[in-house]
N, C-alpha and C positions, 0 to 999 in steps of 0.2 A: 469825315476823315479824322484821323487821330495820328499822332506820333511825334511830334515833339512830346512824346510819351507813348505813342502808338500810332503815329500818323500812317494811315492805310495806303496812301498813294505810293505806288511802287516807283520810286524816283529813278532807280538804276544807278544812283550815285555811288553806293558802296561798291557795287560790282565794277563800275567804270573807273573808280579811283584806286581800286586795290592794286592794280598793276603799276600805279604811279608812285607807290610808297618809296621806292628806292630814290627817285628823284626828289621827293619831298624831304627825305632825310638830309639832303644837301642844302635845303632851303634855310635861309636866315630870315628872321622877322623883318618886315619892311616898315616904313613909316605908316602912320595911321591913315585910314581912308579919309581924304580931304572932304568928301561929300557925305560921309556917314551921317544920317539924320539923328542928331542927339536927343531930340525932344519927343520922339514918337516911337512906339513899339506896339506890336500885337501881344496878346497874353494867352497862353495855353494853360489850362488847369486839368491835371490828371487825377481822375477818380479811379483807384486801382481795383475796386471790388466788383465781382460778378456773382450771380447766383449759382452758376456752374461754368465749367470750362468747355467751350465748343471744341469739336474734334480737330479743327483745322488751325486753332489759334495758338500762337506763341507770344502774344503780347504780354506786357508786364501787368498781370492781373492775378487776383487772389480770391479765394472763397473765404469770406469772413466767418470767424467763429468768435462770438462775443464781441462784435464790433462796438467800439466806443466812439460813436459818431461825433460826440461833443469834442473829444480830443482831436479827432481828425479835422473837424471844422476849425478848431483853434489853431492847429498847425498850418492849415492851408492859408488862413488869413494872416498868420504871422509871417509865413514865407513870402506871401504876396507883398506885405509891407516892406520886408527886408530887401527883396530883390528890386522892387520898384525904386526904393530909395537908393540902392546901390547903383542902378542904371542912370538915375537922375532924369528919367524921361518925364515930360510934363503931360503927355497925352497917351492914353491907351486907345488904339484905333479900333480894336475888336477883341472879343473874348470868345474862347472856344473851350467848352467842357467836354473832354474826351475820356476814354478809358480803355479797359474796364467798361462798366455800365453806369455812367453818371446819372441815368434816370433812376437808379437805386438810391442815390443821395436824397436827402430830404430837401424840399424847397427852401427850408430855413437855412440849410448849408449853402445853397446856391445864392440866396439873398445876402447872406453874411459875407461871402467872398466878393460879390459885386459891390456891396457897400464899402468894404475895405478898399477895393480898387479905386472907387470914386473918391474916397477920402485922400488917397495918396497921389492921384493924378486925375486929369480931366478925362472922364468917360462920357462922351456926348450922349444925349438922350436917344438919339437915333443910331448909335453905334451898333454894329452887328454883334449879337450875343447868342451863340449857338450851343445847343445841348444835344449830344448823341443820346438816342433813346432806343431801348429794346422793346418791341411790342408787348412782351410779357410783363413789363414794369411801367407801362405808360398808358393807363386808363384815362378816360376823359377828364375825370375830376383832378387827377394828378397833373395832367398836362395843363389844365387851367391854373393850378397852383404854381407850376413852373413859369407860366406866362406872368402871373402876378409877382413872382419873385424877380423878374427882370429878363427872362429869356424871350427873345423875339424871332428866333430861327430854330428849326428842329431838323435833325438828321436821323432818320429812322433806319435801323439795320434790318430791313426786310429779308434780304439775301436771296430768297427764292419764293415762288408761289407754288412749288411742288412739295407736298407734305413728305414724300419719301426723301427728297433731297434735303429738306430741313432736318429730318431724323439723321441722315448721314452726316450732316454738318454739326449735329449735336445741339441744334437750337431748341429753345424751350417754348416756342410758340408755333402755332399752325398758320397756314396761309390765310385762313378766315380771320384769325385774330390780327394778323398783320394788316389786312385790308381794313379791318375795323379801326385800328389805331391810325392808319393813314387818313381815313375819312374824318375822324375827330381832329387830327392834327391840322388838316386843311381848313377846318372851320376856325380854329384858334390862331393859326399862323398862315393865312392865305398868301400864296405867292412866296412863302418862305419856309416851305417844307421840302426837304430833300430826302431821297431814298437811296440806300446802298443795295447793290445787287452783286452777286458773285457768279462768275461763269468759269467753265473749264473743270467742272466736277467730274469725278470718276463715274463713268457710265452715262454722262450727260450727252445728248445728241444736239446737233444744230436745230433740229425740228422742235425738240422739247424746250430748248432755250428760247427759240423764237416765239413759241406759243406763250410762254410765261411773260416775255417782254411785251408782246402785243397786248396782253391783258392789263399789264401794269400801265402801259402808256395810255390806256383809256381812262385810268383812274388817278394817275400820279399828278403831282403839282409841277412846278417849273424848274426843278433841279434833280438830276439823276447822276449817281456815281456808279461806275462799273469797275469791278476789280477782278482780275484774273486770279483764280485760286493758285496759291503757291504752297506746295507741300513742304511744310517746315519740319526739319528734323526735331524729334522729341514730341511731336503731336500724335494723337491717336490715329488721325487719318493717314499720316505718313507711315505709321507702322502697318496699318491695314493694307496700304498699297505695296509696301515692301514684302509683306507676307503673302500677297496675291489674293487676299480675300475680297478686294475690290480692284477693278482695272485701273491702270494708270491712264490719265488723260492723254490723248494723242495730240501732239502739238499742231498738226495741220488742221485738226478739227477745232481746236481752241482758237487758232488764228482766224478760221472762218467765222466762228461765233462773234469774235470781236468786230470783224468787218461787217457782218450782217447787222450787228447792233448799231454800229456807227451810221450805217445807211438808213436804218429804220428811224433812229433818233433825228437825223438830219431831215428826213422826209416828214417828220412830225413837227418840225419847227424848232428843234433844239440846235443850238450852236455848240460844237465841241471846242470849248475854250481851253481845255487842258487834256492831256492824254487820257485821263480816266473820268473827266467831268464834263457834263453837258447841261446847258441852261437855256431857257427861253424867257422872253419878256424881261431881259436884263437881270435875271436872278443869279448872277455869279456870286460865288462865295468870296466876300471881301477878305476874310481871315486867311483862307488858303492862298489867295492871290498875293498876300504879303509874304508868304514863304517863297513863292515862285519868283517874286521880284527881288529877292535878296534883302528884304527889310529886316530890321531888328525884331526879335520876339523874345519874350520872357516865358520860361516854362516853370510852373510850380506844381508840386505834388510828386509822389514817388516815381522815379524814373523819367521825369519830364526832361526834355532837352530845351536849350535856349541858345540864342545868338545875340549878344548885346555887349556894349562897352561898359565895364564897371567904373564909371567916371568918378564915383564917390571915393574910390581908392586911389585916385590920381592916375588911373590907366587911360590910355588912348587907343589901344588896340581892341578890336572886337574879340570876344571869347566865345568858344564853343563850350557849353556847360551841360553837364548831365547830373541830375539829382540821384541820390541813393535809391536803389530799386525797391528794397523790401520795406513795406509800410511801417512796421514797428521800429525798425532801425532808423528809417527816415524821420519818424516822429521824435525819437530821442534826440537826433541831431538838431532838428528844428527847435526843440525845447531848450537845448543847450546853447546853440549858436545863432538861432534866428533863421537859419536856412539849412537845407540838407544837401547842398552841392557836394557831390563826391568827386567829380572830375572837372577840371577847367583847363582849357588850352587856348592860348592866344593864337589868333589866326593872322597869318601874313597876307599881304595883298594878293599874291598869286592864289592862295587857298580860297580866299573870298571870291576871286574872279572865276575859279573853277566851279564854285557853287552857283554863282550868277549865271554862268554858261549852261550848266547841266539843268538847273531848275527853270531858268528862263525859257529854254527851248521846249519845255513841256507844254507851254502855252501856244495857242494858235497865233498870237501876235508876236511871239518870240521876243527878241531883245532889240529895242530901239537904240539907235546910235547915241542919242543924248543920255539914255539910261545907262548904257555901258560906260560912257565917259564920266559919269558920276563916281564910278568905282576905279576907273583907269584913265585919268585925264590926259596922260601922255602916250597912250597905246590904244588907238581906235580899233574898231572892228575891221576896218579896211586894212590897217597895219597888220593885224593878226591873220586874217583869213583872205584878204583880197588877192594875194599872189600865189596862194597855195594850189598846187596841181591837184592834190587829193580833194580839196574842197570844191574845186572846179568840176571834178568828176562827179561828186555828189549832186552838184547843180545840174550837170548834164543828164544825170539819171532821173531828174525831176523830184529829188528828195529834199533839197535844200535851196533856200533863196537868200542871196546877199545883194541888197539893192539900197536905194536911198532911204528906205524905211528902216533897214537894219538887217538882222540875221534871224531867220525863222525856218521852220520846217514847212514843207508843203503838206497838203492833206495826206498824200501818200507817205511822206517822210515821217509824219507824226506817229504813224502806226508802227514804225520800226526805229524809233528814236534811239533805243539802247544800242543798236548796231552802228549808229553814227558817232556815238559819243567818244570812243577811244581815238578816232581820227581827229576829231575836233579838239579834244583835250591835249593830244600830242602836239597839235599845231600851236595851241595856246602856250604850252610849256616851251616849245622851241622858240617862239617869238619872244617870250619873256626872257629866256636865256640869252638870246641875241641882243636884246635891249640892255640887259645887265652887263653883258660883255663889252658893249660900246659905251657904258656909263651914262645911258640916257634914262 
């Protein structure tokens, strides 16, 4: 995954919250979260460069011309120092190198960033440190160098085992090369090699998708991420579909692909622990779980996102932060100011609760009562959802569960989470408004 600089999990958050902007304009900032963990954060590192732009991709990435990696390395380490010090966290729980194509970075750069992090905060020897890798830039010797630099988990962008589909996607590797990289990665990172796959491609059938997934399930490790193709405006593939040169994916076919994949993975021993992510043998991604649980995270690199409290500035509200997008501009800002934060916005309690709700429900365990109370000590899940007629209807439809464990989607509901979110967000906002009106 990527995107605190390019996080590929489709949270549905932007869509679900867009219609809530009017209400948010009336919101005033609330007191700081009493339970916000001040000593711990995950850290995301964005490497913005790729060898080429894939036809479907609109992430913050650039094709380098005369890349000065020493300067990029210096700026990444400088920004890591600045933001860790600003947050005053004592422990970095996990590190994720995303992009872009971070496997194009030199192992020296990876090692330098990790060394800097370790000097500024405690990074446990067994902390999860993930690198996203493209098969075309991840040969056996290079993977071994990444492991020596401190990487202990790999996420490989295989995307498809059909060479025609890879060409359509603009990938620069073949299915054979992808399987070769996967095999080498499993030797170096046994039990800690994840693969990314895309479904819902133009012209893709349920049969072809099933065939490729069956082949991969015979060879993959213990973690699989499935992402539905989103046709993003401004991409080459979007234009091809608009012009009619390739067929638009049919939503009913795409939905069937997802359901077939969920069942195949379940039958093969994988737990769907999140909408797009499946693991067996306990190989859940600790870093991504920190996002879904509403934990603090620091984002460094061009376009990276963060969510943390800048305590060194005397602040006590968590901020949503976005770094400058364009690498050269970002580097100039880091060199001048120590960081390249372009936008920062303090988050009120309600805004944080909305994120905890939307992201927490992406997981199979949902939101435990005690976890929710860490963010809203005086407004329990029962208070918000327990008497809602609309929520009761979702329960009766077998989509949602509210019980002594907490609030979560059923197996059926997890597949249609986005369709549930507006109802749940509206209920949360109404409960918050009622509480505010009564001064509680």
